N, C-alpha and C positions, 0 to 999 in steps of 0.2 A: 119134142121134135121139131124140126123145121115147119112141118107141114102144120103142127099146133099151132106155133106163132104166126105164122100166115094167116091161118083160120080165125086166129084171137085178133090180129090186127085188121083182117076184113071185116068182122064182127064190130070193132070199135068205128072204124072209119065208113062202115056200111056200104063196103066196095065188093065187087066181085074178086074171089082168090087171085084172077089171074092180072088183075089191075094192082093189086096189092105186091103180088109176086114181081112186076115191073118196077112198083117204086123200091121195091127192097133189092133189087138189081141196082137202081141207081144209088141207094143208100144201104149197102149192106149191114152198116152197124146197127140198124132197127132190130135185127135179130138177137143181138146181145142183150136188147131191153126187155125187161118181163111184162108181159101184156097189160098187167095192172098198172105198172109204170106209166106204160104208153097211152093207155085209158085216162089214166088221172093227168098226164100234160095234155093231150087233147083237149079233155074239158075244160082244164084251165084256161087255154088258149080260147076256145070258143066263150068263155065266160069273160074274160078281155075284151075281145073283139065285139060282144054283143051281135052277131051276124047267124046267120041260119047255118044249120051241119053242112049243107052242101058246099056253102063258099066258104066255110074253115076246112073242110077234106080239099078243096083246091088249092089252099094255100099251104098245105102240109106237102102235098102232090108236087108245087111249085118249090118249096123250100122244106124238105124234110128235116133240116137241121133244126127247126122249129121243135121238134120233138126231143132235141137232146138239152134245151134251156131248162136252166132251174126255172121250176114254177114262182116261187118268191122273188127270186132276181129278176124276172121277166115281168112279173108285177110290180116290181119297185122301180124298174126300168120305165114301164109303161107311164105310171103317175106321174115320174119324174120328167118324162119326154112331153108329156101331156100338158104339164104345169110350164115346162119352158116355153114352148109353142103358144101357150094361153089357150089351148081347146079343151073342148070337153072331151071325156074318154070316148065318146060315141063316134066323133068325128077322128079322133087318133085311130080307132078300131077301123073306120073306112078307109082311112090310108094305108092301114097295115092290111086290110082284106086286099086292096089293089097291087101294091107293093110289098110282098111279106119281108124282103131282107130288111124293111125297116127296123123289123124286131129282131133281128139277127147283128146289127149295127150297135155299136156301144153309145150309150146315152153322151159321152162327151163328143163321140163324131157326130151325132147330130146336133147336139148344142152347139158345136163350133161351126156345122155348115148354115144353122139357123142366124146364128151371131154375124158370119159373113153377108147372107141374104141380107139381115136386116140393113147392115151398113151400106151396100150395094143399091137396096132400093129405097133408102132415106134421101138419096140425091136425086129422084124422080117422082115426079106425083103420079106419072102415069105408071109407075111400077109399083109405088105403095097402094093404087088402086088394085091393080092385077093380082098382087100376091092375097090381097084380102079375099077375092072372088076365084083363086083357082080351084079346080076341080081335088077332091082329095087326093085321086090317083096323081094329078099332075105336081100338087104340094109336094107329095112323098117321092116322086122323082127328081123335082128339084132340091130337095134335103137329100138325097142320094147323089147327087150330081157329083163328079169327080172335083177335086181341088183346081183343075186346069178351066174348067168350065165357069166355077165361081169365080177364079181371077178375071175371065173374061167379061162377065157382066162387071166387075169393078172397072176394068179398062172403059167399058161403053159408059159408065156411069161418069169415070174420071174425063172422058171425052165428049162430055155430054151427050150422048147418044142416046139416053134413057127417056127421052119424051117422042123419040123415032123409032124406036126398037123395041120389039116385044119382050117381056120378061123371059117368055117361053119359046 
């Protein structure tokens, strides 16, 4: 029954049923998943990002689509993105905790954004320094920036504004 599924999801997320009900209202497809599948996927996400339960719950509340991702594909994408960015998994996990949409984006999209960002920052010593010191959430936000925003960075770099303008 629906009540049983809400109870099971409540148990997995360690949230009151009323909060789980609000989550299900935003993402009714959760009711079509078996409780054991949801528990397995939640556990896999938690293992990937290496963060406390409460932070992973917040991720799922913000982006419930995470529970529909294939565990193995997500793990492969996570490793692929970490490798491309030259980051340890723990740092990518910190980025994902703050910006969960990072995990729902395709690896190709993230790689293309990273490549565009590297091209823009390569023309400014200031930006090269900034990119290395960005907080995880800010780095994730920059990677998730629209193509239009990345084009603006290129415009600023092309017109020698990289040394006088902040990357973010």
